[in-house]
N, C-alpha and C positions, 0 to 999 in steps of 0.2 A: 829547259822546261817551258812549255807553252803557257803563256799568260792569258787567262780568260777574263774579258771585261764584262761586267754586269750590264745588262740591257733592260731598258724599260720601254717596251713596244706599245706605247699608247696609240690607240686609233682615233679616239675622240675625247673632247672635254666633257665632263659630267653634265654641264648645263646646256650642251649643244644638241642632245638627242631629242627626237620628236617622233610622232606617229609614222612618219615616212621611213623611219629606221627600223620598224618592226621586222623581225626575222633576221636582222644582220647580226653577225658575230662581232663583238667589240671587246676592246681592252681599255679599261679606265684606271686612272691613278688618282688618289686623293686621301683626304683626312676623314676619319669617322666623325660625323657630326652628332649622330644619335643612333641607337640600336634598340630594337624591340624583339624580345625573344618569346615566341609563341609555341615553344616546344619543337615540333617538327619543322616549323618555319622560323627563320630569323630574318628580320628586316633591318637593313642598314641604310641610313642616309649618308651618302658619300659626297664630299664637298671638295671642289677645286676652284681655281680662280674663275672658271666659267659658270659655276653655279652648283646645284644639287641634283642628284639622281638617286632613286631608291633601288637598292640591291635586294633581291629576293633570294634567300639561301634555303634550299631544301636540305636540312641538316642530316637527313637519313640517306642522302644521295652522294654527298661530297664530304671530304675531310675539312673541318672548320677549326682553324687555329684560335687561340685566345685573342679576343678582340675587345678593346676598350675605346672610349672616346679619345679622339685625336691620334689614334694609331694611323699610320700611313699604310694603305692597302693597294695592291694591284689585283684587279678583278677582271677575269675573263668570263664572258657569258653571252647570252643572246637577248636582244631587245624584244620585249613582249608588251602587248597592250594590257593596261590595267583594267580590272573589272570595275573598280570604283575610282574614277580619276580624282586627283587633288587639284582643285582649281587655283590654289594659292601658289603653285609651282609651275614654272615654264615647262618643266619636264613631267608635269603631273599626270599626263595621260599614258605614260609608259613606265616600265621598270626593266631592270636587267636581271634575268634568271642566271645566277652564277653557276659556272662550271668549275672554276678554280679560284681560290683566294690565297693570296700570298701577303704576309705581313712584311712590308719594306722596313718599317721602323716602329718601335713602341714609343709610348709617351707617358709621363707621369700625369697625375691629375692636375689640370691647369688651375691656377689661382683665380682666374676670371672666366666667365662664360664666353664662349665663342659663338653663341647663338645670335641671330639677327637682332633680337631685342635683349638688351642687357640692363641689369639694375646696378651694375658696378659704377661707382662714382668716377669722375674724370681723373683724379689723381692716380687711382689704381689702374685705370685703363692706360694712362700714359706711362706708368711704370712698366707695365707688361705690354707695351705697344705692339710688339711683334705678334702677340696673341690677339690683341684687339683688331689688328689689321687682317686677320684671317676671315673676319666676317664679310660676307659678300656685299653688304650695304656699304662697307668701307671701301672695298675694292672697286665697286662701281664708281665711287667718287674719284678715285685715282684714274680710272679709265676716262672719265670726263675730262679731268685735268690734262691727261696725255693727248686727248683729241683736240683740246684747245690749242696746245702747242703745235700739233700737227697742222691745224687750220691756219695758224699764224705763219708758219713757214711757207705753206702752199700759197696763201694770199699775197704775202709780201714778195716772195720770189717771182710771182706772176707780174707784180708791179715794179720789177726791176730794182728792188732793194738788195743791198749787199749786207750780209751778216758779218759783223766785225766785233771782236772782243775788246773790251777796255780793261785797264788795270784793276786788280783787286787791292793791291797794295798801292795806295794813292796818298796825296797830300791831304792834310786836314783843312777843309774849307767850310765856311759858315753856310749851312743849307737848311737851318730851321730846327735841327735836332742835335743831340750830343753824338759825337763820333765814338766809335770803338777804335781804340788806339792799339797799334802793334809795335812793340819796341824793336829797335834794330840792334843786333849783336855786333855788327861791323862798325856802326856809328853810334856808339854808346851815348845815351842821353837824347837821342833823336828818335822820332816815331813816324811810322806810317799811320794812315787811317784807313779803315775799311770804308768803301764808298757808300754814302747815303743814296746816291744815284750816279749814273755815268754822265751827269749834266755837262760839266766843262769839257770832258773828252769828246762827247758826241758833237758838241758845238765846234770843237777844233777839227773834227772830221769834216764838217761842212766847210770850214776855212780851207781844208786840204783838197776840197773839190770832189768828194765822193758823191755828193748830192742826195743820195738815198741810203741811209744806214738803218739797220735794226739789230737788236740783240735781245735774247732772253737772259736778262741780267740779274745777278744776285746783288742784293742791296742790304745795308745794315744800318740800323738806327737804335741808339741807346735811349729809349724813351719808355714811359710807363705803358704797361700792356693792358689790353682789353680783349673782348671776345673776337674782334675782327682785326687784331694787330699782333705782329710778331717782331722780335728784334732782328731776325734775319728773314728776308722775304725775297720774292722773285717778281720782277716786273718785265713786261713786254715793252721794250724801249724803241721808239721810232723817231727819227729826225730826218728832215728833208729840206732842200733848198728851192727857192724860186716859186713857192706856193703861198697864196694868201690864206687868211683864216678860213674862209669858206671852203677852199680846196682841201685844206688839211682835215677839216671836219668831215667832208665828204669821203675822204680816204679812210679816216678813222671809223666812221659808221659802217663803211663797207666791210672793214675788217671785223667789226663787232657782229655784223650780220652773218658773215661766214662762220665765225666762232659758234654762234648760236645754232646754225644749221648743222654744222659738222659734229658738234658735241652732244646736242640733245634733240636734233631734228626740228627745231623751232624756227619758223619763218618770221624774221623781223621786218616790219613794214618801214620802208625808206621813202623819203628822207625822214630823219628823226626831228622831233620838235626842238626848237631852240628857244630858251627862256633867258631873259636878261637876269643878271644877278639880283638887281634891285627888286624885280618882280618876284623872284623866288623867295627872298627873305621877307619881303613885305606881305606877300600873299600866303606863303606856306610856313614861314618861320624857320627856314632852313636853306642853306646853300646847296643842299642835296635833297630836294623835295621828293617825297613819295606822293605822286598824284593819282594813285589807284583809288583814292577816296577823297571826298570833299573836305568839309570842316576847315574852311579857309579863315584867315585872320581878317578882321574888319577894323578899320579906324573909326573909333567912336568918340574921339576927343571932343569934337564940336558938340555932339549930342549930350555927352555926359557932363560937359561944362555947365549945362543948364540945371544939373542936379544941385541939391543942397549939401552934397558931400564935398568938403573943402579940398580933400586930396585930389579929386578929379579936376578941380579948378586950378590948383597950384602946379600939379605935375604937367610936364610938357606933352606926354604921350599917354593915351588910353586906347587899348585895343581889346578885342573880344573874339571868341569863337563860339559857334553854336554846336552843341552836341545833341543830336536827335535821340529821342526815346531814352533819355539818361536821367531825367529828374528823379524817378523813384529809386535809382541806383546811387544817386548823389547824397549819400548819408554823411553824417558828420565824420565818421571814420574814413570814408572815401575822400572827403575834402582834405582831411589831415594827410592822407597819403599823397594826394596831388600837390599839396603845399610843400612837401619835401623837395620838390623840384625848384621852388622859388629861390631859395638862398644860393643855388648854383648860378643864378643869373642876377644876383644882387637885388633881389626883391624879398620882402618879408613874407608875403603870401598872396594868393589870388582871391578874387571875390566871386561869388556865385549867385545866380538867380535861377529859379525853377518856374516853369510855366505849367501850372496844374489846375485843371478845371476852370480855365479862363482867367486865372489869377497869377500874376507874376510875384513870386515871394522869394525872400532871402534876406541876408543880413543887411544889404544896402537898399532894399526895396523901400524902406521908410524915408529915404532921402529923395525918392523919385515922385514927381507929380503924376497925376493921371495922364496928362498930355504927353509927358516924357515916356511913360510906360507904353502908351499906344504907339508912339514913334518907334520904340524898341521892337515891339511886336511886329510892326509893319516892316521895319528895316530887315529883320532876320526871318520874316515870314514864319513866326513861331507857331508850332502845333502843340497840342496837348502832350505833356510829358517831355518836352524839349528843355534843355538847360543852356545857360550862358555862363561862360567863364571869362573873367576880366583880368587884365594885367595893366599896371600903370607905373610910370617912372619917368626919369629924365634922360635915359639913354635908350635910344630906339633899338639898338642892336640887342640889348638885354631883353626888352619887351618882346621883340620878334622871336628871338631864339628860345626864350622861356616858354611862350605860348606854343611855339613849334614843338618843343619837347613834350608838352602836355598833349598836343595833337597826336604825336606819334605813339605815345604810351597808351592813350585811350583807344586809338584805332586797333591796336593789338589786343587790348583787353576786351573790346566789344566785338571783335571779329569782323571789322569793317573791310578787311583786305581779302579779296577773293583768292583762294589758294591756286597755285600753279599758273599765275598770271605774271606778266612782265611789263614793266613800265620803264621805257628808256627815253631819255632826253639829254640835250646838251644845256648846261648852264654856262652862259658866256659873259664876258666883260666884267671880270672880278675887279675889285679895288686893287690898285697897285701897292698901296701901303696900308698898314694897320698900326695901332699902338700896342707895344709889348705889354702884356699883363704883368710881367716880372719887373721891368725897369721903367715903363711908361714912355720909353723912347720910340721914335718912329722906326718901323722895320718893314721889310718887304713881305707882302702876303704870300708870295711864292718864293722867288729868289731875285737878286738884284739885276738879273739879266733879262727880266720880263719886259717886253716892249709896251710902253704906254700908248693909249689910243692917241692918234695924231691930233685930234681936236682938243685934247686935254693937256698937251705939253706945256702950254702957257700958264697952267695952274701949278706946275711942279713946286715952285717956291712960295706961292701965295696961298694955295688951297691943296696941299698935298693929299689930304684924306678924301678929296673929291676928284682925284685922278683915277681913271679906270684904265684897264689894260686889255690887250688881246690875249687874255687867259681864259681857259675853258675847262670844264669838267664833264665827263660822261657819267651820268647818274642812272643807276639801275635799281629800281625798287627801294629808293631811299638810301642807297649806298653810293658813295663816291667810288666808282669802279676804275677810274683813271682820270688823267687830266694832262694839260700841257699849255703851251703858249707860243706866240711868236716871240722871237728873241731880238734883242737890240743888236743891230749891226752897224749903226751910225756911231762913231766914236764920240762925237759931241754930245749926243743924247746919253750915252753911257757915262760920260763925265758928269753930266747934270744929275743923274741918278745917284752917283757916288756922293756928290755934294749934299743932296737932300738927306742922305743917310748919315752924313757927318763923317764920312771916311776921309782920313788924311792920305796924302800920297804914300806915306809909310805903311798905313793900313792896307791900301790897295796892293802894294808890292808884296807885302808879307802874306796876305791871304790868297790872292789869285793873280799875282803879277805875271806869271807865265801865261795865263789865259789872256789877260789884257794885251800883252805883247803880241799874241797871235792875231788879234783883231786889227792890227795896223796894216796887214798885208793883203787887203782886198777881201773883205768878208761879205759873202752873198747874203741877201735876205733869206732868213731860214726860220724854222720852227718845228715843233714836233709834239709828241704826246707819249705818255706811258700808261699802260693798262696794268693793274695789279693782277697778276696771274692767280695768286692765292685767293684773292677776293672774288675774282670771276668764277673760279672753280667752286667756291663756297656758295655763291648765288645760284649757279647753274645746277649744282648737285642737291639743292634744297635744304641746306643747313644754315644756321646762323652763327656757327662757330668756326673760325678760320683754322683752328687746330685740327678739325676733321678732314682737311684736305692737304695737310702737311705730314709727311711720313713720320718724322720724329720731331715734333714741335716742342717749344719751351712752354712751361706753365706760366701762370700769372706772376710768379716770382722770378721769371726769366731763367729758370732752371730746366735742364733736360732730365726728366725723371728716369730715363733708361740708363744713362751714363753718369748721372749726378753732376755733370758739368754745369757751371764752373766750380772748380775746387782748387785748393792750394797746391802749388808745385814745389818741388824740392829747392832748397836754398842754393844748391849747386847750379840749377838752371837760372835762378835769379842773378847769381853772381856773374855768370857769363854774359848776362844782359846789362850788368851794372845797375841793377835795380834793388832797392831795399823797400820792403813792405812795412808801412807804418800802421800799426793796429789802431783802430778807432777806440778812443777812450770813452766808453759808454757812461762812465761816472762823472764825466765833465772834467 
């Protein structure tokens, strides 16, 4: 018996047809997005991954099967010019006059809308993700993501980089977040860890002499989630030998430029600005500053010490920002809303002054002399309806980052950021160490293999918090889109860093002894960077939610709503791994 294989002879994607195709006979395949029955005429909006096209069906001329939304159709017909074009569609000047319509498959009524604009909440969208992804706006985001990866391969291949995969099942090493652990069936009681990054392996590839490595790497971190973070994510990982910081930044911004050009057709002007870490946090209140708008932080300690307000005399730091045309909007309710930010940065609240009709008024105005008021007006070049927001305390980081958070929130609320614009810069020379919020102990800002600036090495044991490093971040529109550093290649410097961190020889051997061993055999000067693929795709596709550019993301509870992972497994599986699950006693 001869077997006949079904064929789908598509000639064009729905969204690719234009006026130049008028008169052509075409065959298209797609899902029914919408239909309008006008009796003798039936109009169908057919959708595929290329976009939409209108099908015009003369019901008295051809046989029309039952058609409902989300049915898959094969349509043969002739492209014709529309009498009234639809300016909202790329194919809006044409339609297909159908000759035949075949139903490829039927569909039940979807639980969520597949139209471009949907009112479904995110939980429902994620549960029925395969339907949510049918929307062309979603598919465009994934095309941008794919074009980013394509540009990465093209650029790095041209620059003599070698793509090398590193292990997914790896040892657990301290890299700043909790590891996801994988139990070993063969070695019961022992665990692999899913890599937070390929950090140690890519450095060992430099020891191995590859000189130029890259990888589109899957990474895993068990940390609290937010709109721009996922437990499993992808980074564009790059490491190279024998380049200094300037050369690595030049390489990285060239890659960024190509990514922008190939994914969204945007020309990035090079070279990118470079901003010192201290300038970023002191002027913008962030180590990832959005400089598309002003509203910079000003040190007013000396000035406000002249006031009669004792708090400004006693506290070590007083800083302020000017918000233009904000005084009439700065109601008590708005002040209470802004004050919600303060406790996150160990402050009780902010203070406010309004400049209205030539008078500076507010809760602290009574503590200010006329001379001091005039100095404030002159310092901030106050205009009618401007407002000042003050922060004070004894920890500069809290003051800077607190006001920085206010700055970012108000910029969004007041529409100060011009849409469809991009602001790119490098923030360089981050601190090498910071104090752990959980333990109060000294800890690396990045990782213990970040190279300290040469001129700061003599401060390692006397002023460790004043030691800066060859570490850098690429910042796009106020997002940290990636970062990296030069690595320590001198064993003596590495030993010093371990001592500052309080690591014993046993700690070193247990946590990364295999890596330290590799450094003994001729380690070249090296460094690198990693770009967050998901975050880049998020920025370039115009969304502020990283889940919009991940096909099947986790929700804020770290659950995959489609598959309901994670969930309990059979006791038999646990027994084979030698694992017993101890239930949490919620009653104490």
